[in-house]
TIRO-2110 file (N, C-alpha, C; in Angstrom, 1 decimal):
// TIRO-2110
-79.7, -8.2, -25.7, N, 1, A
-80.7, -8.4, -25.0, CA, 1, A
-81.3, -7.3, -24.3, C, 1, A
-82.2, -7.3, -23.8, N, 2, A
-83.1, -5.8, -23.2, CA, 2, A
-82.3, -5.4, -22.1, C, 2, A
-83.2, -4.3, -21.6, N, 3, A
-82.5, -3.7, -20.5, CA, 3, A
-83.4, -4.3, -19.3, C, 3, A
-83.9, -4.9, -19.1, N, 4, A
-85.1, -5.5, -18.3, CA, 4, A
-84.4, -6.6, -18.0, C, 4, A
-84.0, -7.4, -18.8, N, 5, A
-83.1, -8.6, -18.9, CA, 5, A
-81.3, -8.7, -18.6, C, 5, A
-80.9, -7.4, -18.7, N, 6, A
-79.7, -7.2, -18.7, CA, 6, A
-79.9, -6.9, -16.9, C, 6, A
-80.7, -6.2, -16.3, N, 7, A
-80.7, -5.8, -15.0, CA, 7, A
-81.1, -7.1, -14.4, C, 7, A
-81.6, -8.0, -14.8, N, 8, A
-82.2, -9.1, -14.1, CA, 8, A
-80.9, -10.2, -13.8, C, 8, A
-80.0, -10.5, -15.3, N, 9, A
-78.8, -11.1, -15.3, CA, 9, A
-77.9, -10.4, -14.2, C, 9, A
-77.8, -9.1, -14.1, N, 10, A
-77.0, -8.4, -13.2, CA, 10, A
-77.2, -8.6, -11.9, C, 10, A
-78.4, -8.7, -11.4, N, 11, A
-78.9, -9.0, -10.1, CA, 11, A
-78.7, -10.2, -9.7, C, 11, A
-78.8, -11.2, -11.0, N, 12, A
-78.7, -12.9, -10.7, CA, 12, A
-77.3, -13.0, -10.0, C, 12, A
-76.5, -12.2, -10.7, N, 13, A
-75.0, -12.7, -11.0, CA, 13, A
-74.7, -12.1, -9.1, C, 13, A
-74.9, -10.8, -9.4, N, 14, A
-74.9, -10.3, -7.6, CA, 14, A
-75.2, -11.2, -6.7, C, 14, A
-76.6, -11.9, -6.7, N, 15, A
-76.8, -12.5, -5.8, CA, 15, A
-75.9, -14.0, -5.7, C, 15, A
-75.3, -14.8, -6.4, N, 16, A
-75.0, -15.7, -7.2, CA, 16, A
-73.0, -15.3, -6.2, C, 16, A
-72.9, -14.2, -6.8, N, 17, A
-71.3, -13.9, -5.9, CA, 17, A
-71.2, -13.3, -4.5, C, 17, A
-72.5, -13.0, -4.0, N, 18, A
-72.4, -12.4, -3.0, CA, 18, A
-73.0, -14.3, -1.6, C, 18, A
-73.3, -14.9, -2.5, N, 19, A
-73.8, -15.9, -1.5, CA, 19, A
-72.7, -17.2, -1.4, C, 19, A
-71.6, -16.7, -2.4, N, 20, A
-70.4, -17.3, -3.1, CA, 20, A
-69.6, -17.0, -1.7, C, 20, A
-69.9, -15.9, -1.2, N, 21, A
-68.3, -15.0, -0.6, CA, 21, A
-68.1, -15.2, 0.7, C, 21, A
-69.5, -15.8, 1.6, N, 22, A
-69.4, -16.3, 3.4, CA, 22, A
-68.0, -17.4, 3.4, C, 22, A
-68.5, -18.6, 2.5, N, 23, A
-67.2, -19.5, 2.7, CA, 23, A
-66.6, -19.7, 1.8, C, 23, A
-65.9, -18.8, 0.8, N, 24, A
-65.4, -18.9, -0.4, CA, 24, A
-63.7, -19.0, 0.3, C, 24, A
-63.5, -20.2, -0.5, N, 25, A
-62.0, -20.7, -0.1, CA, 25, A
-60.6, -20.0, -1.4, C, 25, A
-59.6, -20.3, -1.0, N, 26, A
-59.0, -19.3, -2.2, CA, 26, A
-58.9, -19.6, -3.5, C, 26, A
-59.2, -18.6, -4.3, N, 27, A
-60.0, -18.8, -5.3, CA, 27, A
-58.8, -17.9, -6.5, C, 27, A
-59.0, -18.7, -7.8, N, 28, A
-58.1, -18.7, -9.0, CA, 28, A
-59.2, -17.4, -9.8, C, 28, A
-58.3, -16.8, -10.9, N, 29, A
-59.1, -16.2, -11.7, CA, 29, A
-59.7, -17.0, -12.4, C, 29, A
-59.5, -18.0, -12.8, N, 30, A
-60.4, -19.3, -13.5, CA, 30, A
-61.9, -18.9, -12.3, C, 30, A
-61.9, -19.6, -11.5, N, 31, A
-62.7, -19.5, -10.9, CA, 31, A
-64.2, -18.9, -10.6, C, 31, A
-63.2, -17.1, -10.4, N, 32, A
-64.0, -16.1, -11.0, CA, 32, A
-64.7, -16.2, -12.1, C, 32, A
-64.1, -16.2, -12.8, N, 33, A
-64.5, -16.2, -13.9, CA, 33, A
-65.9, -17.4, -14.4, C, 33, A
-65.5, -18.6, -14.2, N, 34, A
-66.6, -19.2, -14.1, CA, 34, A
-67.8, -19.3, -13.2, C, 34, A
-67.9, -18.5, -12.4, N, 35, A
-68.8, -18.0, -11.5, CA, 35, A
-69.5, -16.8, -12.3, C, 35, A
-69.1, -16.1, -13.4, N, 36, A
-70.2, -15.7, -14.2, CA, 36, A
-70.7, -16.4, -14.9, C, 36, A
-70.5, -17.3, -15.1, N, 37, A
-71.5, -18.1, -16.2, CA, 37, A
-70.5, -17.8, -18.0, C, 37, A
-72.0, -17.9, -18.3, N, 38, A
-71.3, -17.0, -19.8, CA, 38, A
-70.2, -15.7, -19.9, C, 38, A
-68.8, -16.1, -20.5, N, 39, A
-68.1, -15.1, -20.4, CA, 39, A
-68.0, -14.3, -21.6, C, 39, A
-67.4, -12.9, -21.5, N, 40, A
-66.9, -12.1, -22.7, CA, 40, A
-65.9, -11.4, -22.5, C, 40, A
-65.3, -10.9, -23.0, N, 41, A
-64.0, -9.8, -23.1, CA, 41, A
-64.3, -8.7, -21.8, C, 41, A
-65.9, -8.4, -21.8, N, 42, A
-66.0, -7.2, -21.0, CA, 42, A
-65.8, -7.6, -19.5, C, 42, A
-66.3, -9.2, -19.4, N, 43, A
-66.4, -9.5, -18.3, CA, 43, A
-64.8, -10.0, -17.7, C, 43, A
-64.1, -10.2, -18.8, N, 44, A
-62.4, -10.6, -18.8, CA, 44, A
-61.9, -9.5, -17.8, C, 44, A
-62.1, -8.3, -18.7, N, 45, A
-61.8, -7.3, -18.1, CA, 45, A
-61.6, -6.9, -16.9, C, 45, A
-63.0, -6.9, -16.5, N, 46, A
-63.8, -6.4, -15.2, CA, 46, A
-63.2, -7.2, -14.4, C, 46, A
-62.7, -8.9, -14.3, N, 47, A
-62.1, -9.0, -13.4, CA, 47, A
-60.6, -9.3, -13.4, C, 47, A
-60.0, -9.0, -14.1, N, 48, A
-58.3, -8.8, -14.5, CA, 48, A
-58.3, -7.2, -13.7, C, 48, A
-59.0, -6.3, -14.4, N, 49, A
-59.0, -5.0, -13.8, CA, 49, A
-59.1, -5.2, -12.1, C, 49, A
-60.0, -5.9, -11.7, N, 50, A
-60.0, -6.2, -10.3, CA, 50, A
-58.7, -6.8, -9.5, C, 50, A
-58.1, -7.6, -10.2, N, 51, A
-57.1, -8.3, -9.5, CA, 51, A
-56.1, -7.8, -10.1, C, 51, A
-55.9, -6.6, -10.4, N, 52, A
-54.5, -6.0, -10.6, CA, 52, A
-54.5, -4.7, -9.4, C, 52, A
-55.7, -4.5, -8.7, N, 53, A
-55.5, -3.7, -7.7, CA, 53, A
-55.2, -4.3, -6.5, C, 53, A
-55.2, -6.0, -6.3, N, 54, A
-54.7, -6.3, -5.4, CA, 54, A
-53.7, -6.8, -4.8, C, 54, A
-53.0, -6.5, -3.4, N, 55, A
-51.3, -6.3, -3.5, CA, 55, A
-50.8, -7.8, -3.3, C, 55, A
-50.5, -8.8, -4.5, N, 56, A
-50.0, -9.8, -5.1, CA, 56, A
-48.7, -9.3, -5.2, C, 56, A
-47.4, -9.7, -5.3, N, 57, A
-46.3, -9.3, -5.6, CA, 57, A
-46.1, -9.9, -7.0, C, 57, A
-45.9, -9.3, -8.0, N, 58, A
-45.7, -9.3, -9.4, CA, 58, A
-47.1, -9.6, -10.6, C, 58, A
-48.2, -9.6, -9.3, N, 59, A
-49.6, -10.5, -10.2, CA, 59, A
-50.0, -8.9, -11.1, C, 59, A
-49.7, -7.6, -10.5, N, 60, A
-50.3, -6.4, -11.5, CA, 60, A
-49.3, -6.9, -13.0, C, 60, A
-47.8, -7.0, -13.1, N, 61, A
-47.0, -6.8, -14.2, CA, 61, A
-47.7, -7.9, -14.8, C, 61, A
-47.7, -9.3, -14.4, N, 62, A
-48.6, -10.1, -15.7, CA, 62, A
-49.5, -9.4, -16.0, C, 62, A
-50.9, -8.9, -15.6, N, 63, A
-51.9, -9.0, -15.5, CA, 63, A
-52.1, -7.8, -16.6, C, 63, A
-51.2, -6.7, -16.4, N, 64, A
-50.9, -5.8, -17.4, CA, 64, A
-50.7, -6.1, -18.9, C, 64, A
-49.8, -7.3, -18.8, N, 65, A
-49.7, -7.7, -19.9, CA, 65, A
-50.8, -8.5, -20.8, C, 65, A
-51.6, -9.0, -20.1, N, 66, A
-52.4, -9.5, -20.6, CA, 66, A
-53.3, -8.7, -21.2, C, 66, A
-53.6, -7.3, -20.2, N, 67, A
-54.5, -6.4, -20.8, CA, 67, A
-54.1, -6.1, -22.0, C, 67, A
-53.1, -5.4, -22.1, N, 68, A
-52.6, -5.1, -23.3, CA, 68, A
-52.9, -5.9, -24.5, C, 68, A
-52.5, -7.8, -24.2, N, 69, A
-52.9, -8.3, -25.3, CA, 69, A
-54.9, -8.4, -25.4, C, 69, A
-55.4, -8.1, -24.6, N, 70, A
-56.7, -8.0, -24.8, CA, 70, A
-57.6, -7.0, -25.7, C, 70, A
-56.2, -5.6, -25.1, N, 71, A
-56.9, -4.5, -25.8, CA, 71, A
-56.6, -4.8, -27.6, C, 71, A
-55.2, -5.0, -27.8, N, 72, A
-55.6, -5.8, -29.3, CA, 72, A
-56.3, -6.8, -30.0, C, 72, A
-57.4, -7.5, -29.1, N, 73, A
-58.4, -8.1, -29.6, CA, 73, A
-59.5, -7.6, -29.2, C, 73, A
-59.5, -6.4, -28.7, N, 74, A
-60.9, -5.9, -28.5, CA, 74, A
-61.3, -4.8, -30.0, C, 74, A
-60.3, -4.8, -30.6, N, 75, A
-60.5, -4.2, -31.5, CA, 75, A
-61.5, -4.9, -32.9, C, 75, A
-61.6, -6.1, -32.9, N, 76, A
-62.3, -7.1, -33.6, CA, 76, A
-63.3, -7.8, -33.3, C, 76, A
-63.0, -8.5, -31.5, N, 77, A
-64.0, -9.5, -31.3, CA, 77, A
-63.9, -9.1, -29.9, C, 77, A
-65.2, -9.6, -29.4, N, 78, A
-65.1, -9.3, -27.9, CA, 78, A
-65.3, -10.4, -27.1, C, 78, A
-65.0, -11.7, -27.3, N, 79, A
-65.3, -13.1, -27.2, CA, 79, A
-64.3, -13.2, -26.2, C, 79, A
-65.0, -14.0, -25.1, N, 80, A
-63.7, -14.7, -23.9, CA, 80, A
-62.6, -15.2, -24.8, C, 80, A
-60.9, -14.6, -24.6, N, 81, A
-60.3, -15.0, -25.6, CA, 81, A
-59.4, -16.5, -24.1, C, 81, A
-59.0, -17.4, -24.8, N, 82, A
-58.5, -18.6, -23.8, CA, 82, A
-57.3, -17.9, -23.2, C, 82, A
-57.6, -18.1, -21.8, N, 83, A
-56.4, -17.6, -20.9, CA, 83, A
-55.1, -18.8, -20.5, C, 83, A
-54.0, -18.3, -20.6, N, 84, A
-52.9, -19.0, -20.7, CA, 84, A
-52.7, -19.7, -19.4, C, 84, A
-52.0, -21.3, -18.9, N, 85, A
-53.0, -21.9, -18.0, CA, 85, A
-52.4, -21.2, -16.6, C, 85, A
-50.9, -20.6, -16.3, N, 86, A
-50.4, -19.9, -15.4, CA, 86, A
-51.1, -18.9, -14.9, C, 86, A
-51.7, -17.7, -15.7, N, 87, A
-52.8, -17.0, -15.8, CA, 87, A
-54.1, -17.3, -14.9, C, 87, A
-54.6, -18.6, -15.3, N, 88, A
-55.7, -18.9, -14.7, CA, 88, A
-55.8, -19.1, -13.2, C, 88, A
-54.5, -19.6, -13.5, N, 89, A
-54.7, -20.3, -11.7, CA, 89, A
-53.7, -19.0, -10.6, C, 89, A
-53.5, -18.1, -11.3, N, 90, A
-53.2, -16.4, -10.2, CA, 90, A
-54.5, -17.1, -9.4, C, 90, A
-53.9, -17.3, -7.7, N, 91, A
-55.4, -17.2, -6.8, CA, 91, A
-55.0, -16.3, -5.4, C, 91, A
-56.3, -16.1, -5.0, N, 92, A
-56.4, -14.9, -4.2, CA, 92, A
-56.5, -15.8, -2.5, C, 92, A
-55.9, -15.4, -1.3, N, 93, A
-56.3, -16.0, -0.4, CA, 93, A
-57.5, -15.8, 0.2, C, 93, A
-58.2, -16.8, 0.6, N, 94, A
-59.5, -16.6, 1.2, CA, 94, A
-60.0, -15.6, 1.6, C, 94, A
-59.4, -14.4, 2.4, N, 95, A
-59.9, -13.6, 2.8, CA, 95, A
-60.1, -12.3, 1.3, C, 95, A
-58.9, -12.4, 0.6, N, 96, A
-59.2, -11.6, -0.6, CA, 96, A
-60.4, -12.2, -1.6, C, 96, A
-60.3, -13.5, -1.8, N, 97, A
-61.4, -14.0, -2.3, CA, 97, A
-62.8, -13.6, -1.8, C, 97, A
-62.8, -13.6, -0.3, N, 98, A
-64.5, -13.3, -0.2, CA, 98, A
-64.3, -11.4, -0.5, C, 98, A
-63.7, -10.6, -0.3, N, 99, A
-63.5, -9.0, -0.3, CA, 99, A
-63.8, -9.0, -1.8, C, 99, A
-63.0, -9.6, -2.6, N, 100, A
-63.4, -9.6, -4.1, CA, 100, A
-65.0, -10.0, -4.8, C, 100, A
-65.4, -11.0, -4.5, N, 101, A
-66.7, -11.4, -4.5, CA, 101, A
-68.1, -10.7, -3.9, C, 101, A
-67.3, -9.8, -2.5, N, 102, A
-68.4, -8.6, -2.1, CA, 102, A
-68.1, -7.6, -3.1, C, 102, A
-67.2, -7.1, -3.0, N, 103, A
-67.2, -5.7, -4.1, CA, 103, A
-67.6, -6.3, -5.9, C, 103, A
-67.4, -6.9, -6.0, N, 104, A
-68.0, -7.7, -7.5, CA, 104, A
-69.5, -7.6, -7.0, C, 104, A
-70.0, -8.1, -6.5, N, 105, A
-71.7, -7.9, -6.0, CA, 105, A
-71.7, -6.7, -6.1, C, 105, A
-71.3, -6.3, -4.8, N, 106, A
-71.7, -4.9, -4.9, CA, 106, A
-71.7, -4.0, -6.3, C, 106, A
-70.8, -4.1, -7.0, N, 107, A
-70.8, -3.3, -8.4, CA, 107, A
-72.0, -3.8, -9.1, C, 107, A
-71.9, -5.2, -9.3, N, 108, A
-73.1, -5.7, -10.5, CA, 108, A
-74.7, -5.0, -9.7, C, 108, A
-74.8, -5.0, -8.6, N, 109, A
-76.0, -4.4, -7.9, CA, 109, A
-76.0, -3.0, -8.2, C, 109, A
-75.1, -2.3, -7.8, N, 110, A
-75.0, -0.6, -8.3, CA, 110, A
-75.6, -0.6, -9.5, C, 110, A
-75.1, -1.5, -10.7, N, 111, A
-75.0, -1.2, -12.0, CA, 111, A
-76.3, -1.4, -12.5, C, 111, A
-77.2, -2.7, -12.2, N, 112, A
-78.3, -2.6, -12.2, CA, 112, A
-79.4, -1.5, -12.0, C, 112, A
-78.9, -0.9, -11.0, N, 113, A
-79.9, 0.3, -10.2, CA, 113, A
-79.8, 1.6, -11.1, C, 113, A
-78.5, 1.7, -11.9, N, 114, A
-78.0, 2.7, -12.2, CA, 114, A
-77.7, 3.3, -13.7, C, 114, A
-77.3, 1.9, -14.4, N, 115, A
-76.7, 1.5, -15.6, CA, 115, A
-78.1, 1.6, -16.6, C, 115, A
-78.0, 2.0, -17.5, N, 116, A
-79.1, 1.3, -18.7, CA, 116, A
-78.4, 1.8, -20.4, C, 116, A
-79.4, 1.5, -21.0, N, 117, A
-78.8, 2.0, -22.6, CA, 117, A
-79.1, 2.9, -23.1, C, 117, A
-77.9, 4.1, -23.1, N, 118, A
-78.1, 5.1, -23.7, CA, 118, A
-76.9, 5.6, -24.1, C, 118, A
-77.3, 6.6, -25.0, N, 119, A
-75.8, 7.2, -25.8, CA, 119, A
-74.6, 6.2, -26.7, C, 119, A
-75.6, 5.2, -27.2, N, 120, A
-75.0, 4.1, -27.6, CA, 120, A
-73.9, 4.4, -28.9, C, 120, A
-73.8, 5.8, -29.4, N, 121, A
-72.3, 5.6, -30.5, CA, 121, A
-71.6, 5.6, -30.0, C, 121, A
-71.6, 5.6, -28.4, N, 122, A
-69.8, 5.5, -27.5, CA, 122, A
-69.6, 4.2, -27.4, C, 122, A
-70.5, 3.3, -27.9, N, 123, A
-70.5, 1.8, -27.9, CA, 123, A
-70.4, 1.3, -29.5, C, 123, A
-70.4, 2.2, -30.5, N, 124, A
-70.6, 1.6, -31.7, CA, 124, A
-69.4, 1.3, -32.2, C, 124, A
-69.2, 0.2, -33.5, N, 125, A
-68.1, -0.1, -34.1, CA, 125, A
-67.3, 0.7, -34.2, C, 125, A
-67.1, 1.6, -34.6, N, 126, A
-66.4, 2.6, -35.1, CA, 126, A
-65.8, 3.2, -34.1, C, 126, A
-65.8, 3.0, -32.7, N, 127, A
-65.5, 3.2, -31.7, CA, 127, A
-64.3, 2.2, -31.1, C, 127, A
-64.3, 1.7, -31.6, N, 128, A
-63.9, -0.1, -31.0, CA, 128, A
-62.3, 0.1, -31.0, C, 128, A
-61.8, 1.2, -32.0, N, 129, A
-59.8, 1.0, -32.1, CA, 129, A
-60.0, 2.1, -31.2, C, 129, A
-60.7, 3.2, -30.9, N, 130, A
-60.1, 3.8, -29.9, CA, 130, A
-60.4, 3.5, -28.4, C, 130, A
-61.4, 2.7, -28.6, N, 131, A
-61.5, 2.0, -26.9, CA, 131, A
-60.6, 0.6, -26.9, C, 131, A
-59.9, 0.1, -27.6, N, 132, A
-58.9, -0.5, -27.7, CA, 132, A
-57.8, 0.1, -27.0, C, 132, A
-57.2, 1.0, -28.3, N, 133, A
-56.3, 2.1, -27.3, CA, 133, A
-56.5, 2.2, -26.1, C, 133, A
-57.6, 2.7, -25.4, N, 134, A
-57.6, 3.0, -24.2, CA, 134, A
-57.3, 2.0, -22.9, C, 134, A
-58.0, 1.1, -23.6, N, 135, A
-57.4, -0.3, -23.0, CA, 135, A
-56.3, -0.1, -22.4, C, 135, A
-55.4, -0.3, -23.6, N, 136, A
-54.1, -0.2, -23.9, CA, 136, A
-53.5, 0.5, -23.0, C, 136, A
-53.9, 2.0, -22.9, N, 137, A
-53.1, 3.1, -21.8, CA, 137, A
-53.4, 2.4, -20.8, C, 137, A
-54.6, 2.1, -20.5, N, 138, A
-54.9, 2.3, -18.7, CA, 138, A
-54.2, 0.6, -18.4, C, 138, A
-53.9, -0.3, -19.4, N, 139, A
-52.7, -1.5, -18.6, CA, 139, A
-51.7, -1.1, -18.7, C, 139, A
-50.8, -0.3, -19.5, N, 140, A
-49.5, 0.5, -19.6, CA, 140, A
-49.5, 1.8, -18.5, C, 140, A
-50.3, 2.2, -17.9, N, 141, A
-50.4, 2.8, -16.4, CA, 141, A
-50.5, 1.4, -15.4, C, 141, A
-51.3, 0.5, -15.5, N, 142, A
-51.0, -0.6, -14.5, CA, 142, A
-49.4, -1.1, -14.4, C, 142, A
-48.9, -1.1, -15.7, N, 143, A
-47.6, -1.5, -15.6, CA, 143, A
-46.5, -1.3, -15.0, C, 143, A
-46.7, 0.4, -15.0, N, 144, A
-46.0, 1.3, -14.5, CA, 144, A
-45.6, 1.2, -12.8, C, 144, A
-44.2, 1.2, -12.2, N, 145, A
-44.1, 0.7, -10.5, CA, 145, A
-44.5, 2.2, -10.1, C, 145, A
-45.7, 2.5, -10.1, N, 146, A
-45.6, 3.9, -9.0, CA, 146, A
-46.9, 3.7, -8.0, C, 146, A
-46.5, 4.4, -6.8, N, 147, A
-47.5, 4.3, -5.7, CA, 147, A
-48.8, 4.2, -6.2, C, 147, A
-49.7, 3.1, -5.8, N, 148, A
-51.2, 3.2, -6.3, CA, 148, A
-51.2, 3.6, -7.4, C, 148, A
-50.1, 3.8, -8.5, N, 149, A
-50.8, 3.8, -9.8, CA, 149, A
-52.0, 2.6, -10.5, C, 149, A
-52.3, 1.9, -9.9, N, 150, A
-52.9, 0.7, -10.6, CA, 150, A
-54.0, 1.4, -10.1, C, 150, A
-55.0, 1.5, -9.2, N, 151, A
-56.5, 1.8, -8.8, CA, 151, A
-56.9, 3.0, -10.0, C, 151, A
-57.0, 4.0, -10.4, N, 152, A
-57.6, 4.5, -11.1, CA, 152, A
-57.6, 4.0, -12.3, C, 152, A
-56.4, 3.5, -12.9, N, 153, A
-56.9, 2.6, -14.3, CA, 153, A
-57.7, 1.1, -14.1, C, 153, A
-57.4, 1.2, -12.9, N, 154, A
-58.5, -0.4, -12.6, CA, 154, A
-59.8, 0.4, -12.8, C, 154, A
-59.9, 1.4, -12.2, N, 155, A
-61.5, 1.9, -12.0, CA, 155, A
-61.9, 2.0, -13.3, C, 155, A
-61.1, 2.9, -14.2, N, 156, A
-61.5, 3.1, -15.4, CA, 156, A
-62.1, 2.2, -16.7, C, 156, A
-60.9, 0.6, -16.3, N, 157, A
-61.9, -0.2, -17.0, CA, 157, A
-62.2, -0.8, -16.2, C, 157, A
-62.5, -1.0, -15.2, N, 158, A
-64.1, -1.4, -14.4, CA, 158, A
-65.8, -0.9, -15.0, C, 158, A
-65.7, 0.6, -15.5, N, 159, A
-66.3, 1.2, -16.2, CA, 159, A
-66.7, 1.2, -17.3, C, 159, A
-65.2, 0.9, -17.7, N, 160, A
-65.5, 0.2, -19.4, CA, 160, A
-66.1, -0.8, -19.7, C, 160, A
-66.3, -2.0, -18.9, N, 161, A
-66.6, -3.3, -18.6, CA, 161, A
-68.1, -3.1, -18.6, C, 161, A
-68.4, -2.1, -17.3, N, 162, A
-69.8, -2.2, -17.2, CA, 162, A
-70.2, -0.9, -18.5, C, 162, A
-70.0, -0.1, -19.2, N, 163, A
-70.6, 0.4, -20.0, CA, 163, A
-71.2, -0.4, -21.0, C, 163, A
-69.6, -1.7, -21.3, N, 164, A
-69.9, -2.1, -22.4, CA, 164, A
-71.2, -3.3, -22.4, C, 164, A
-71.3, -3.8, -21.0, N, 165, A
-72.2, -5.1, -20.7, CA, 165, A
-73.7, -4.1, -20.6, C, 165, A
-73.6, -2.7, -20.1, N, 166, A
-75.1, -2.1, -20.6, CA, 166, A
-75.2, -1.3, -21.2, C, 166, A
-74.5, -1.1, -22.4, N, 167, A
-74.5, 0.0, -23.4, CA, 167, A
-74.9, 0.9, -23.0, C, 167, A
-74.0, 1.4, -22.0, N, 168, A
-74.4, 2.8, -21.1, CA, 168, A
-72.6, 3.5, -21.6, C, 168, A
-73.2, 4.2, -22.6, N, 169, A
-72.5, 5.4, -23.2, CA, 169, A
-71.9, 6.4, -22.1, C, 169, A
-72.8, 6.7, -21.1, N, 170, A
-72.4, 7.4, -19.8, CA, 170, A
-71.2, 6.7, -18.6, C, 170, A
-71.4, 5.3, -18.6, N, 171, A
-70.4, 4.7, -18.4, CA, 171, A
-69.2, 4.5, -18.7, C, 171, A
-69.3, 4.7, -20.1, N, 172, A
-68.1, 4.6, -21.0, CA, 172, A
-67.5, 6.1, -20.7, C, 172, A
-68.3, 7.2, -20.9, N, 173, A
-67.7, 8.4, -20.3, CA, 173, A
-66.6, 8.5, -18.9, C, 173, A
-67.8, 8.5, -18.0, N, 174, A
-67.1, 8.1, -16.9, CA, 174, A
-65.7, 7.1, -16.4, C, 174, A
-65.5, 6.1, -17.5, N, 175, A
-64.3, 5.6, -17.7, CA, 175, A
-63.2, 6.5, -18.8, C, 175, A
-63.5, 7.3, -19.3, N, 176, A
-62.6, 8.2, -19.8, CA, 176, A
-62.3, 9.2, -18.6, C, 176, A
-63.3, 9.8, -18.0, N, 177, A
-63.0, 10.5, -16.8, CA, 177, A
-62.3, 10.1, -15.7, C, 177, A
-61.9, 9.2, -15.3, N, 178, A
-61.4, 8.4, -14.5, CA, 178, A
-59.9, 8.1, -14.9, C, 178, A
-59.8, 7.9, -16.3, N, 179, A
-58.7, 7.3, -16.8, CA, 179, A
-58.1, 8.6, -17.2, C, 179, A
-58.8, 9.9, -17.2, N, 180, A
-57.5, 11.2, -17.4, CA, 180, A
-57.1, 11.7, -16.4, C, 180, A
-57.8, 11.3, -14.9, N, 181, A
-57.4, 11.4, -13.8, CA, 181, A
-56.1, 10.5, -13.6, C, 181, A
-56.3, 9.7, -13.9, N, 182, A
-54.6, 8.1, -14.1, CA, 182, A
-54.1, 9.0, -14.4, C, 182, A
-54.3, 9.3, -16.0, N, 183, A
-52.7, 10.0, -16.4, CA, 183, A
-52.1, 10.9, -16.2, C, 183, A
-53.3, 12.0, -15.2, N, 184, A
-53.0, 13.4, -14.3, CA, 184, A
-51.8, 12.6, -13.5, C, 184, A
-52.2, 11.8, -12.6, N, 185, A
-51.7, 11.0, -11.2, CA, 185, A
-50.3, 10.6, -12.0, C, 185, A
-50.1, 9.6, -13.0, N, 186, A
-49.4, 9.1, -13.2, CA, 186, A
-48.3, 10.1, -13.7, C, 186, A
-48.6, 11.4, -14.0, N, 187, A
-47.7, 12.3, -14.8, CA, 187, A
-46.7, 13.0, -13.7, C, 187, A
-47.9, 13.4, -13.0, N, 188, A
-47.6, 13.6, -11.3, CA, 188, A
-46.4, 13.2, -10.8, C, 188, A
-46.9, 11.7, -10.5, N, 189, A
-46.0, 11.2, -9.4, CA, 189, A
-44.7, 10.8, -10.2, C, 189, A
-44.9, 10.7, -11.7, N, 190, A
-43.6, 10.3, -12.0, CA, 190, A
-42.6, 11.6, -12.0, C, 190, A
-43.0, 12.8, -12.4, N, 191, A
-42.7, 14.3, -12.4, CA, 191, A
-42.0, 14.5, -11.0, C, 191, A
-42.6, 14.1, -9.8, N, 192, A
-41.9, 13.7, -8.6, CA, 192, A
-40.7, 13.0, -8.3, C, 192, A
-40.9, 11.9, -8.6, N, 193, A
-39.6, 10.7, -8.5, CA, 193, A
-38.6, 11.0, -9.3, C, 193, A
-38.7, 12.0, -10.4, N, 194, A
-37.7, 12.1, -11.1, CA, 194, A
-37.1, 13.2, -10.6, C, 194, A
-37.5, 14.2, -10.0, N, 195, A
-37.4, 15.3, -9.1, CA, 195, A
-36.8, 14.6, -8.6, C, 195, A
-37.1, 13.9, -7.7, N, 196, A
-36.5, 13.4, -6.4, CA, 196, A
-34.8, 12.8, -6.6, C, 196, A
-35.4, 12.1, -7.6, N, 197, A
-33.8, 11.4, -8.2, CA, 197, A
-33.1, 12.4, -8.8, C, 197, A
-33.1, 13.5, -9.6, N, 198, A
-32.6, 14.3, -9.3, CA, 198, A
-31.4, 15.1, -8.2, C, 198, A
-32.5, 15.2, -7.3, N, 199, A
-31.9, 15.9, -6.3, CA, 199, A
-30.9, 15.3, -5.3, C, 199, A
-31.0, 13.8, -5.3, N, 200, A
-30.7, 12.8, -4.9, CA, 200, A
-29.2, 12.3, -5.6, C, 200, A
-29.2, 12.7, -7.1, N, 201, A
-27.8, 12.7, -7.3, CA, 201, A
-26.9, 13.7, -7.5, C, 201, A
-27.9, 14.9, -7.3, N, 202, A
-26.6, 15.8, -7.1, CA, 202, A
-25.8, 16.4, -6.3, C, 202, A
-26.9, 15.6, -5.6, N, 203, A
-26.5, 15.3, -3.8, CA, 203, A
-25.1, 14.5, -3.6, C, 203, A
-25.1, 13.5, -4.3, N, 204, A
-24.0, 12.5, -4.2, CA, 204, A
-23.1, 13.1, -5.4, C, 204, A
-23.1, 13.9, -5.8, N, 205, A
-22.1, 14.3, -7.3, CA, 205, A
-21.3, 15.4, -6.7, C, 205, A
END
């Protein structure tokens, strides 16, 4: 797909999502994917990453496990994998559905404005294994029960998804930079929690 066609598709999708937002009912993961029309692993990764930032108890854990499964597939195929029925039915409240639609619309509008095909070596087949590992690492960070620990990994995965859709190596590099920040944040918070737990233990004994 040419850059012009890709931009047109992104803007058209953004308009569709924005028009659906005002009267959106409670939407499931499957509903959001259906609004994207033709799906791919990159689209699924985008929606999974977005869902993982929403404060619904237990959803982040389930989604992170599926992100890990998607990372395994990423090495060989970027087709949309079949969704388990329970995962496809994970639903948002109408308020969160509207927020997600607006955020996705804004994201695709900005992507159409800023992203283009460049530095395609970062998109080359030889890099698929590396990006597969990166997706798995971000999925593991989302899985960890750290305060706000899912935000930066989710942004990294969303940037990766956009980089893949637009074949934009700069977006992929930004994904790596944000993910590196996520790793640093996770290590720092883990160190603080361990230190606090050790201090509490010493006081108790």
